[in-house]
N, C-alpha and C positions, 0 to 999 in steps of 0.2 A: 470446282470444275471436275468433271469425271468422265470426260469423253476422250482423254488421251491428248488433247491439244497442249502445246508448248509455247510459252511467250517469253520474251525476254525485254525487259525494260531497263535500260541503262541511264542513270542520272549522271550528267557530265558538267562538271565544273558550276554548278549553281551557287554563286558567290555568297549570297546571304545566308544560305542554307548549309553548305558544305564546308567553307573555309573560314567562316566567322569574320568576312569581311564586313566593312561599315555598309549600311544599306546605301544603294545607289551607287557603288564604287564599281570599277570594271571587273570583269571575271578575273580570278587568279589564274595562274599559269599551271596550277596542279590539283590533284585531288578529283578522284572519280568513285563514285558509288555505284555499284551495280546490284539490280534486283532481278533474279531469275525466278519467274513466276510461271508454273506450269502443272501438269497433272500426269499421273502415271496411269496408264490404261489398265495395268495389271492390278494396282492397289487401289485405284478409283480415288485417291487422296490427292491433295495439292501439295506444292512445296514452295518455300520461298527461301532463296539463298542471297544474302545482303553481305557486300564486302567492301572495303576501302582499300588499300591505297592505289595510286595510279598503276603500279606494276600489274596489278589485277585487272588487265584489260578486258574490255567486252569481247575482244577476239578470242581471249582465252576461255571466257565463259561459253561462247559459241562452241569451240572445240570441245570443251567438257560436257556440253548439254545435248550435243548431237542436233538434229534437224530441228527447226523452229516454225511454227505456223505464222508467227508475226514477231518482229523485232523493232522496238520503239526506243528512240534516243532522245532525251531531254537535256536541252542546254539553254541556260539562262544568263542575262546580263553580260551578253558577249559583244556589246556595240563599239568597243574600242579595241580591236584586235592589234597586237604588236606587228611591227613592220621590221624586216620584209615579209616574214611568215610568223604566225602565232603558234606556239607550241601545242595549246590546247586545240586548236582547230586542225593542226595537222594529225594529231593523235586521233582526233574524231574522224577525220576523213580515212585513216587506216581502219578504224574499226568498222566504219560504214561499208567500206570496200570488202572488208573481211565477211561482214554480215550478209552482204548482197551475193559473194560467191559461196558462202557456207551454209546458207539457210535453206538450201534446196528450193522448194516451191513457195517458201514463206515470202511474205512482204516486209519490207523495211520503211519505218517511217521516222523522220527527225522533227522534233518540234523546238522551235526556238522561243523561249518563253518571256519576251518582252525585253525593252531596253536594247532594241537591235542597233540603234544609232545614237550613241552618245555624242553631245550632251542634251542637245535639244532637237532631235530628230532630223529630217531632211530640209534644209532651206531651199530657196528658190535658185533656180539655175542662174548661174553668174554671181551668187552671192560669195562672199569671202569663204574659203575653204569647202566649196560645194563638192569638188572632186574628192576631197578627203572623205567627206561623210558618204558619198556613194561608195568609195572603197570599202568603208568599214561594213557596209551592208553586203556588198557582193563578195567580200571575203568570206562571209557566213555561207552564202550560195555556193561558193566553190567546193565546199565539203560534200556536196551532193553528188559530184561527179557528172558523168555524162549519161545521155539517154541508155537506159538498160538495152542491152544486147545479148544474144547467145543465152546461156543458162544463168545468168546473173538475175538476182531477184529485183523487182521493181522497187524504186525509191521515190518517196513522197515527202516534201519539204513544207512544213507549216510554220509561218512566223506569227507570233501573237504580240499585239501592241502592248506596250509599257508605258510608264508616265513619262519617261524621257522621249519616247517616240513622239507623244503629244505636246513636247515641251513644256511639261507640266500643266499650268492653268493659262498659259499665254493665249491670247486672243488668236493667233495664227496656228495654233496646234492641229486643228481639224485639217488645215491645208497640208501641215506637214505629214500627217498620217496618211493623207491621200497621195502625197508625193510617193511615200514608201510603197504604197499599195501599187501605184503606177510603175515603179522600178522593177518591182518583184513580177509584175504582169509581164513587163518587157523582158526581163531575164528568163522567163518561163518560154516565152515565144522564141527569143533569140537563141537560146540553147537547147530548145526542144526537151525541156525537162518539167517536171510536175511539182511546181512550187508557188506558193500564194500566201498572201496576208489573210488571216481569218481571226476574227470577222473582218470584213473588207469595208474600205471607204469611211471608217469612223463609226460604223454600226456596233451595236453592243453585243449581237449574237443572241443566242449560242448557235454555233454552226457545228454540226456532226459530220465526222469524217470515219467511216469504217475501214479497217485495215484487215484484209485477209478473212473476214467473218468472224475473227477472234476477239478484236479489240474495237471499242467505238472511243474515239477522241472527241470530246466536245469542248469547241473553243469559245471562250467569253472574253470581252474586253472590260476588265475591271477598271481600267482608267475612265472609260466612257461613264461608268457608274459615280465615280468620284468627282469627276470634273464639273466644274460651275461654269466654266467658259463656253464659247459656241461649240455645238455638236448637234448631231441629227437626233431630234427628239420630238414627240408629239405629232400631231395630224400632218404637218407639212413634211416629215421625215420619209424618205423613200425605202428605209430599212424595214424588213419584215417585223421588227420589234420596235415599238415606239415608246415604251415605257419600262420601268423597273419590274412592275407587276407582270408585264408581258414577257419580259427576260426569263422571270422566275417559272412562269407557267410553261414556256417553251422548254426550259432545261429540265423540268420535271418529265414532260412528255417524252422528251429525247432519251432521258435515263430509262423510263419505263419501257419504252419500246426496243431498248438494246437486246432484250432476250437474254441469251446465255453469255453475250459478249462481256469481256472484261471492259468496264467504263473508265476512263481517264478524263477528268476535267482539267483542261488546260487554261490557265490564267497567269496573269503577271504577279497579282497580289493573293495573299491566301484568302480562301473563300470558306473556310470553316476554322 
């Protein structure tokens, strides 16, 4: 990039990548990596600064880097937050608030990268533990804060489905992912905030979300791809994509149409 835009991408407690946790385990309570990607209008060059431990917070990065066009937080495997409060979510909420207040006209996005509800997604109303599973999801929604007002930057929340949200390959997995979709839609309406499950309704995606004209987030549901149980696929599907080939074609088109935007592909499983 050589047009002076500045972007902050912060990776927050992605369990299997940053802390060496076992695959499928809940997110750890420490560890943050930050990546500051931007460009200098004077030099025409780009810079990337990455750092780890938790003491080097995104708040400090924002302070050091000045105004931003876009700030993106990435959080994964957060589907079993501690009670009464989870230290990772508390820290993330503080960083989001600092980003909202300190990024001037920039936009803030928070992507939750799947396994949003351990261990098997959202069961039916009245099921054993239902209230606890709803709490696990809404505890993450809470970090987005309230509807933007005054000079604060807008915040957008995107939840990506993971294998635990689909209950693995269980027959009722599609129902469980649709319940999560419904809960997030209700939270968006009740709280007047911008949050959604993407792709929605068990569809594979991809779904593109542009942030401040500087970043394009492209969400895909990799568990749809891996799953052999019931899912929306084929001619009877109401999804815009009905096949793996269709997913790949749309993904390519969305990447090619991004222009000068930084493209971030969001998924629960590695895609490369």
